[in-house]
BASEBA-232859 format. One record per residue (C-alpha): residue number from 1; z, y, x; residue in one letter. Coordinates in steps of 0.02 Angstrom, whole numbers, padded with zeros to 5 digits, m for minus. Example, Ala and Ser with C-alpha at 12.3 -4.5 7.8 and 13.67 -1.06 7.14 Angstrom:
BEGIN
+-----+--------+--------+--------+----+
|   i |      Z |      Y |      X | aa |
+-----+--------+--------+--------+----+
|   1 |  00390 | m00225 |  00615 |  a |
|   2 |  00357 | m00053 |  00684 |  s |
+-----+--------+--------+--------+----+
//
This chain:
BEGIN
+-----+--------+--------+--------+----+
|   i |      Z |      Y |      X | aa |
+-----+--------+--------+--------+----+
|   1 |  02361 |  02262 | m00323 |  m |
|   2 |  02298 |  02427 | m00397 |  v |
|   3 |  02416 |  02576 | m00384 |  w |
|   4 |  02334 |  02744 | m00406 |  e |
|   5 |  02292 |  02885 | m00527 |  e |
|   6 |  02121 |  02890 | m00610 |  r |
|   7 |  02047 |  03044 | m00692 |  w |
|   8 |  01991 |  03031 | m00874 |  h |
|   9 |  01848 |  03157 | m00883 |  p |
|  10 |  01833 |  03156 | m01073 |  l |
|  11 |  02018 |  03193 | m01103 |  r |
|  12 |  02046 |  03291 | m00943 |  e |
|  13 |  02203 |  03195 | m00897 |  e |
|  14 |  02266 |  03076 | m00765 |  w |
|  15 |  02291 |  02891 | m00804 |  v |
|  16 |  02419 |  02800 | m00694 |  i |
|  17 |  02359 |  02626 | m00647 |  v |
|  18 |  02511 |  02527 | m00585 |  a |
|  19 |  02461 |  02347 | m00598 |  a |
|  20 |  02606 |  02287 | m00491 |  h |
|  21 |  02725 |  02329 | m00633 |  r |
|  22 |  02656 |  02182 | m00734 |  q |
|  23 |  02783 |  02068 | m00648 |  n |
|  24 |  02936 |  02177 | m00670 |  r |
|  25 |  03090 |  02087 | m00742 |  p |
|  26 |  03101 |  02073 | m00931 |  w |
|  27 |  03260 |  02028 | m01023 |  s |
|  28 |  03218 |  02101 | m01193 |  g |
|  29 |  03341 |  02144 | m01329 |  e |
|  30 |  03500 |  02044 | m01347 |  r |
|  31 |  03549 |  02072 | m01527 |  v |
|  32 |  03705 |  01966 | m01517 |  e |
|  33 |  03789 |  02103 | m01414 |  h |
|  34 |  03733 |  02251 | m01519 |  e |
|  35 |  03868 |  02237 | m01652 |  e |
|  36 |  04012 |  02210 | m01533 |  s |
|  37 |  04138 |  02352 | m01527 |  v |
|  38 |  04210 |  02295 | m01360 |  l |
|  39 |  04142 |  02342 | m01189 |  p |
|  40 |  04016 |  02211 | m01132 |  v |
|  41 |  03972 |  02177 | m00951 |  y |
|  42 |  03842 |  02042 | m00924 |  l |
|  43 |  03829 |  01947 | m00760 |  p |
|  44 |  03640 |  01927 | m00780 |  d |
|  45 |  03600 |  02108 | m00826 |  c |
|  46 |  03506 |  02201 | m00691 |  y |
|  47 |  03588 |  02365 | m00743 |  l |
|  48 |  03771 |  02317 | m00762 |  c |
|  49 |  03893 |  02375 | m00627 |  p |
|  50 |  03901 |  02272 | m00468 |  g |
|  51 |  03755 |  02159 | m00515 |  n |
|  52 |  03609 |  02121 | m00400 |  t |
|  53 |  03436 |  02177 | m00457 |  r |
|  54 |  03273 |  02083 | m00427 |  v |
|  55 |  03242 |  02189 | m00273 |  s |
|  56 |  03401 |  02120 | m00195 |  g |
|  57 |  03491 |  02287 | m00206 |  k |
|  58 |  03663 |  02287 | m00283 |  r |
|  59 |  03718 |  02413 | m00413 |  n |
|  60 |  03870 |  02519 | m00376 |  a |
|  61 |  04031 |  02481 | m00470 |  q |
|  62 |  03995 |  02636 | m00573 |  y |
|  63 |  04111 |  02701 | m00707 |  t |
|  64 |  04007 |  02837 | m00790 |  s |
|  65 |  03822 |  02870 | m00758 |  t |
|  66 |  03722 |  02782 | m00621 |  f |
|  67 |  03558 |  02844 | m00548 |  v |
|  68 |  03445 |  02740 | m00435 |  f |
|  69 |  03264 |  02734 | m00379 |  d |
|  70 |  03162 |  02618 | m00491 |  n |
|  71 |  03127 |  02451 | m00408 |  d |
|  72 |  02958 |  02439 | m00497 |  h |
|  73 |  02897 |  02619 | m00497 |  p |
|  74 |  02734 |  02679 | m00574 |  c |
|  75 |  02729 |  02817 | m00444 |  v |
|  76 |  02804 |  02821 | m00269 |  g |
|  77 |  02814 |  02917 | m00107 |  l |
|  78 |  02746 |  02759 | m00025 |  d |
|  79 |  02600 |  02738 | m00145 |  a |
|  80 |  02442 |  02678 | m00053 |  p |
|  81 |  02348 |  02822 |  00026 |  q |
|  82 |  02185 |  02729 |  00060 |  e |
|  83 |  02098 |  02696 | m00105 |  l |
|  84 |  01937 |  02610 | m00153 |  t |
|  85 |  01790 |  02731 | m00160 |  a |
|  86 |  01725 |  02769 | m00334 |  v |
|  87 |  01551 |  02806 | m00401 |  q |
|  88 |  01474 |  02955 | m00487 |  g |
|  89 |  01589 |  03079 | m00572 |  i |
|  90 |  01740 |  02965 | m00560 |  y |
|  91 |  01885 |  03014 | m00449 |  r |
|  92 |  02052 |  02943 | m00403 |  n |
|  93 |  02200 |  02987 | m00294 |  r |
|  94 |  02367 |  02913 | m00235 |  p |
|  95 |  02500 |  02895 | m00372 |  a |
|  96 |  02625 |  03000 | m00275 |  t |
|  97 |  02794 |  03036 | m00350 |  g |
|  98 |  02970 |  02971 | m00379 |  i |
|  99 |  03030 |  02856 | m00519 |  a |
| 100 |  03214 |  02836 | m00557 |  r |
| 101 |  03328 |  02751 | m00684 |  v |
| 102 |  03485 |  02829 | m00759 |  v |
| 103 |  03612 |  02712 | m00837 |  c |
| 104 |  03714 |  02805 | m00967 |  y |
| 105 |  03872 |  02700 | m00953 |  s |
| 106 |  03936 |  02540 | m00871 |  p |
| 107 |  03953 |  02465 | m01046 |  k |
| 108 |  03805 |  02356 | m01085 |  h |
| 109 |  03820 |  02373 | m01275 |  n |
| 110 |  03865 |  02558 | m01294 |  v |
| 111 |  03710 |  02658 | m01339 |  a |
| 112 |  03687 |  02844 | m01318 |  l |
| 113 |  03734 |  02867 | m01502 |  a |
| 114 |  03903 |  02785 | m01470 |  e |
| 115 |  03953 |  02892 | m01322 |  l |
| 116 |  04067 |  03038 | m01365 |  d |
| 117 |  04000 |  03214 | m01351 |  a |
| 118 |  04091 |  03242 | m01186 |  g |
| 119 |  04005 |  03093 | m01105 |  d |
| 120 |  03837 |  03153 | m01173 |  i |
| 121 |  03871 |  03324 | m01098 |  a |
| 122 |  03904 |  03240 | m00930 |  n |
| 123 |  03738 |  03150 | m00946 |  l |
| 124 |  03651 |  03315 | m00981 |  l |
| 125 |  03727 |  03381 | m00819 |  s |
| 126 |  03654 |  03232 | m00726 |  v |
| 127 |  03485 |  03271 | m00803 |  w |
| 128 |  03502 |  03451 | m00745 |  q |
| 129 |  03537 |  03393 | m00568 |  e |
| 130 |  03390 |  03274 | m00567 |  q |
| 131 |  03269 |  03404 | m00634 |  y |
| 132 |  03325 |  03532 | m00503 |  i |
| 133 |  03321 |  03408 | m00358 |  e |
| 134 |  03157 |  03324 | m00397 |  l |
| 135 |  03070 |  03479 | m00463 |  g |
| 136 |  03115 |  03570 | m00303 |  g |
| 137 |  03004 |  03456 | m00199 |  r |
| 138 |  02836 |  03529 | m00152 |  d |
| 139 |  02740 |  03374 | m00203 |  e |
| 140 |  02818 |  03365 | m00378 |  i |
| 141 |  02734 |  03463 | m00517 |  r |
| 142 |  02825 |  03390 | m00666 |  h |
| 143 |  02988 |  03297 | m00702 |  v |
| 144 |  02978 |  03190 | m00858 |  l |
| 145 |  03143 |  03119 | m00919 |  i |
| 146 |  03133 |  02997 | m01066 |  f |
| 147 |  03220 |  02853 | m01153 |  e |
| 148 |  03131 |  02708 | m01237 |  n |
| 149 |  03256 |  02627 | m01355 |  k |
| 150 |  03229 |  02462 | m01445 |  g |
| 151 |  03126 |  02306 | m01426 |  e |
| 152 |  02996 |  02376 | m01544 |  v |
| 153 |  02949 |  02508 | m01412 |  v |
| 154 |  02947 |  02379 | m01271 |  g |
| 155 |  03115 |  02404 | m01185 |  v |
| 156 |  03132 |  02278 | m01044 |  s |
| 157 |  03322 |  02289 | m01032 |  n |
| 158 |  03438 |  02337 | m01176 |  p |
| 159 |  03573 |  02410 | m01063 |  h |
| 160 |  03569 |  02594 | m01120 |  p |
| 161 |  03469 |  02693 | m00993 |  h |
| 162 |  03329 |  02819 | m00973 |  c |
| 163 |  03194 |  02842 | m00843 |  q |
| 164 |  03130 |  02987 | m00739 |  i |
| 165 |  02950 |  03006 | m00683 |  y |
| 166 |  02930 |  03148 | m00557 |  a |
| 167 |  02743 |  03161 | m00531 |  t |
| 168 |  02609 |  03253 | m00435 |  n |
| 169 |  02528 |  03307 | m00599 |  f |
| 170 |  02588 |  03380 | m00764 |  v |
| 171 |  02585 |  03258 | m00910 |  f |
| 172 |  02457 |  03308 | m01040 |  k |
| 173 |  02574 |  03349 | m01184 |  t |
| 174 |  02681 |  03463 | m01076 |  i |
| 175 |  02525 |  03543 | m00999 |  e |
| 176 |  02460 |  03583 | m01174 |  t |
| 177 |  02629 |  03646 | m01233 |  e |
| 178 |  02646 |  03761 | m01082 |  a |
| 179 |  02470 |  03829 | m01107 |  r |
| 180 |  02485 |  03867 | m01293 |  v |
| 181 |  02660 |  03941 | m01270 |  s |
| 182 |  02595 |  04058 | m01136 |  q |
| 183 |  02445 |  04107 | m01243 |  r |
| 184 |  02557 |  04142 | m01394 |  h |
| 185 |  02666 |  04255 | m01288 |  l |
| 186 |  02515 |  04348 | m01220 |  a |
| 187 |  02440 |  04371 | m01395 |  e |
| 188 |  02599 |  04413 | m01495 |  t |
| 189 |  02734 |  04458 | m01370 |  g |
| 190 |  02842 |  04321 | m01448 |  r |
| 191 |  02900 |  04149 | m01393 |  i |
| 192 |  02808 |  04015 | m01493 |  l |
| 193 |  02959 |  03901 | m01510 |  f |
| 194 |  03064 |  04047 | m01571 |  q |
| 195 |  02937 |  04073 | m01710 |  d |
| 196 |  02954 |  03888 | m01753 |  i |
| 197 |  03144 |  03904 | m01759 |  l |
| 198 |  03131 |  04058 | m01869 |  k |
| 199 |  03020 |  03968 | m01993 |  a |
| 200 |  03134 |  03815 | m01997 |  e |
| 201 |  03291 |  03919 | m02021 |  c |
| 202 |  03211 |  04023 | m02160 |  e |
| 203 |  03163 |  03862 | m02251 |  d |
| 204 |  03322 |  03766 | m02209 |  g |
| 205 |  03275 |  03602 | m02291 |  r |
| 206 |  03229 |  03513 | m02129 |  r |
| 207 |  03379 |  03564 | m02023 |  i |
| 208 |  03483 |  03412 | m01976 |  i |
| 209 |  03620 |  03493 | m01872 |  s |
| 210 |  03663 |  03668 | m01812 |  e |
| 211 |  03803 |  03749 | m01712 |  n |
| 212 |  03828 |  03909 | m01615 |  e |
| 213 |  03692 |  03882 | m01485 |  s |
| 214 |  03598 |  03722 | m01531 |  a |
| 215 |  03494 |  03660 | m01677 |  i |
| 216 |  03413 |  03498 | m01732 |  a |
| 217 |  03274 |  03489 | m01860 |  f |
| 218 |  03135 |  03378 | m01926 |  l |
| 219 |  02986 |  03495 | m01904 |  p |
| 220 |  02866 |  03549 | m02040 |  y |
| 221 |  02723 |  03472 | m01939 |  f |
| 222 |  02811 |  03305 | m01900 |  a |
| 223 |  02695 |  03161 | m01863 |  r |
| 224 |  02822 |  03020 | m01870 |  y |
| 225 |  02930 |  02993 | m02024 |  a |
| 226 |  03094 |  03030 | m01935 |  y |
| 227 |  03032 |  03141 | m01793 |  e |
| 228 |  03172 |  03259 | m01743 |  v |
| 229 |  03180 |  03403 | m01619 |  f |
| 230 |  03343 |  03457 | m01536 |  v |
| 231 |  03340 |  03626 | m01450 |  a |
| 232 |  03447 |  03766 | m01384 |  p |
| 233 |  03434 |  03924 | m01488 |  k |
| 234 |  03404 |  04031 | m01335 |  r |
| 235 |  03242 |  04003 | m01240 |  t |
| 236 |  03262 |  03906 | m01078 |  h |
| 237 |  03114 |  03837 | m00981 |  a |
| 238 |  03216 |  03683 | m00939 |  s |
| 239 |  03385 |  03602 | m00965 |  l |
| 240 |  03433 |  03665 | m00791 |  a |
| 241 |  03476 |  03842 | m00846 |  t |
| 242 |  03586 |  03801 | m00996 |  l |
| 243 |  03764 |  03867 | m00977 |  t |
| 244 |  03913 |  03749 | m00988 |  e |
| 245 |  03946 |  03806 | m01166 |  a |
| 246 |  03763 |  03779 | m01214 |  e |
| 247 |  03768 |  03605 | m01137 |  v |
| 248 |  03924 |  03561 | m01239 |  r |
| 249 |  03844 |  03625 | m01400 |  n |
| 250 |  03680 |  03538 | m01362 |  f |
| 251 |  03774 |  03375 | m01332 |  a |
| 252 |  03859 |  03392 | m01502 |  e |
| 253 |  03693 |  03421 | m01593 |  a |
| 254 |  03613 |  03276 | m01500 |  l |
| 255 |  03760 |  03163 | m01543 |  k |
| 256 |  03747 |  03211 | m01727 |  c |
| 257 |  03563 |  03164 | m01734 |  v |
| 258 |  03589 |  02999 | m01645 |  l |
| 259 |  03732 |  02949 | m01762 |  v |
| 260 |  03631 |  02992 | m01917 |  k |
| 261 |  03486 |  02889 | m01851 |  f |
| 262 |  03597 |  02735 | m01831 |  d |
| 263 |  03686 |  02765 | m01997 |  n |
| 264 |  03521 |  02776 | m02093 |  l |
| 265 |  03497 |  02586 | m02096 |  w |
| 266 |  03659 |  02534 | m02013 |  r |
| 267 |  03569 |  02469 | m01861 |  m |
| 268 |  03526 |  02527 | m01684 |  p |
| 269 |  03385 |  02649 | m01720 |  f |
| 270 |  03233 |  02631 | m01604 |  p |
| 271 |  03144 |  02783 | m01534 |  y |
| 272 |  03053 |  02863 | m01390 |  v |
| 273 |  03149 |  03016 | m01331 |  m |
| 274 |  03061 |  03131 | m01206 |  p |
| 275 |  03137 |  03291 | m01136 |  l |
| 276 |  03008 |  03431 | m01147 |  h |
| 277 |  03039 |  03537 | m00993 |  q |
| 278 |  02929 |  03661 | m00902 |  a |
| 279 |  02819 |  03598 | m00761 |  p |
| 280 |  02886 |  03625 | m00584 |  t |
| 281 |  02716 |  03678 | m00517 |  d |
| 282 |  02766 |  03856 | m00474 |  g |
| 283 |  02677 |  03930 | m00625 |  g |
| 284 |  02738 |  04062 | m00749 |  d |
| 285 |  02831 |  03961 | m00880 |  h |
| 286 |  02946 |  04093 | m00959 |  r |
| 287 |  02862 |  04057 | m01128 |  a |
| 288 |  02914 |  03873 | m01121 |  f |
| 289 |  03061 |  03822 | m01229 |  h |
| 290 |  03154 |  03666 | m01175 |  f |
| 291 |  03190 |  03538 | m01312 |  h |
| 292 |  03209 |  03353 | m01343 |  i |
| 293 |  03095 |  03261 | m01461 |  e |
| 294 |  03126 |  03096 | m01549 |  f |
| 295 |  02977 |  02989 | m01597 |  h |
| 296 |  03045 |  02841 | m01699 |  p |
| 297 |  02915 |  02706 | m01735 |  p |
| 298 |  02992 |  02643 | m01897 |  l |
| 299 |  02958 |  02708 | m02073 |  r |
| 300 |  03076 |  02579 | m02149 |  q |
| 301 |  03193 |  02452 | m02067 |  p |
| 302 |  03051 |  02326 | m02040 |  n |
| 303 |  02899 |  02436 | m02063 |  l |
| 304 |  02813 |  02514 | m01913 |  l |
| 305 |  02711 |  02671 | m01911 |  k |
| 306 |  02554 |  02591 | m01842 |  y |
| 307 |  02443 |  02698 | m01733 |  l |
| 308 |  02266 |  02657 | m01791 |  a |
| 309 |  02098 |  02740 | m01817 |  g |
| 310 |  02151 |  02921 | m01851 |  p |
| 311 |  02287 |  02921 | m01718 |  e |
| 312 |  02213 |  02819 | m01576 |  i |
| 313 |  02031 |  02838 | m01619 |  g |
| 314 |  02029 |  03018 | m01680 |  g |
| 315 |  02182 |  03089 | m01594 |  g |
| 316 |  02263 |  03161 | m01751 |  n |
| 317 |  02408 |  03086 | m01846 |  f |
| 318 |  02404 |  03035 | m02028 |  l |
| 319 |  02580 |  03053 | m02098 |  s |
| 320 |  02633 |  02933 | m02235 |  d |
| 321 |  02790 |  03031 | m02283 |  t |
| 322 |  02846 |  03211 | m02306 |  t |
| 323 |  02962 |  03291 | m02178 |  p |
| 324 |  03068 |  03367 | m02317 |  e |
| 325 |  03104 |  03196 | m02394 |  e |
| 326 |  03149 |  03115 | m02229 |  k |
| 327 |  03255 |  03263 | m02172 |  a |
| 328 |  03355 |  03248 | m02334 |  a |
| 329 |  03387 |  03063 | m02296 |  e |
| 330 |  03453 |  03104 | m02124 |  l |
| 331 |  03557 |  03252 | m02184 |  r |
| 332 |  03642 |  03138 | m02310 |  a |
| 333 |  03707 |  03019 | m02176 |  q |
| 334 |  03889 |  03027 | m02116 |  p |
| 335 |  03930 |  03111 | m01952 |  d |
| 336 |  04038 |  02963 | m01897 |  v |
| 337 |  03947 |  02812 | m01824 |  h |
| 338 |  03947 |  02662 | m01940 |  y |
| 339 |  04021 |  02549 | m01806 |  k |
| 340 |  04169 |  02667 | m01786 |  t |
| 341 |  04189 |  02676 | m01975 |  s |
| 342 |  04186 |  02486 | m01986 |  d |
| 343 |  04316 |  02471 | m01849 |  l |
| 344 |  04429 |  02597 | m01936 |  r |
| 345 |  04412 |  02501 | m02097 |  g |
| 346 |  04458 |  02339 | m02010 |  q |
| 347 |  04608 |  02422 | m01930 |  t |
| 348 |  04671 |  02493 | m02096 |  s |
| 349 |  04646 |  02325 | m02182 |  d |
| 350 |  04766 |  02242 | m02061 |  h |
| 351 |  04893 |  02383 | m02052 |  s |
+-----+--------+--------+--------+----+
//
């Protein structure tokens, strides 16, 4: 078994090698449950309440969110400390950290888009707690919270959930974002993300949702066709410092985006959703602006955005669509989830 971090000298970033995860349980998508409007609890789902996981541990009979340490972590406090010696300029180190899973709901078939705004706000509060707890540990330099949704992005279990990687290094994208944000503040005296928000609001065409303290938009520089950012209007280095009112408004904006995604093609919309939060390495991160990004892999219902030569080989995206066009498509979608609309229609037909 290989379980360590290896330094990539050409990219100046750590690569986590966690070969033991190759044998983690895989149940894949179960489409037959996706369209059900009733709560679904599956006896063979590792994430449903009361069920036993592969590790032998039993889930709590949870009724809202449920957080537990990942049974197949890519990083761990018990990661091997004695590693194989390496040659030349290569270096490695233990993959120290904490990996957790957060189940959104006990209902196997109710995705984040189908939770009401109040339940999403409660989830945001759980994320706040996790960021504060894990980020407060001396050995943790970054807390990455993310959801992979859909079989097309490799989800091993369709029960709606996200993951948390609290690591002894800062992930490259966040490290870059923190650095350029701090540089922009030093050079201009302004917050970089605030300048982005100003440009988006002045244009207006790419804004998907907006309320008193939160905004969602498909950025001018989007790489994926339906890439959307959701952010508080005030600058916060992390989700942890949002007020209760800001959390509620953020939940409403997030809910709006998720519903429009699903309504676009009347199907569960796949995506990768990372929370961009400041590192917890003790540095000066007042220039960092917390936000959530959505990276959907589809350009059309059955057409992937393939990462090929320019993206993987060169490191720069080639966009096949315009952000303005795709933002208009999302803006045109109803604010009520299509499953709810269908259920209402069925109810009225029989009344």
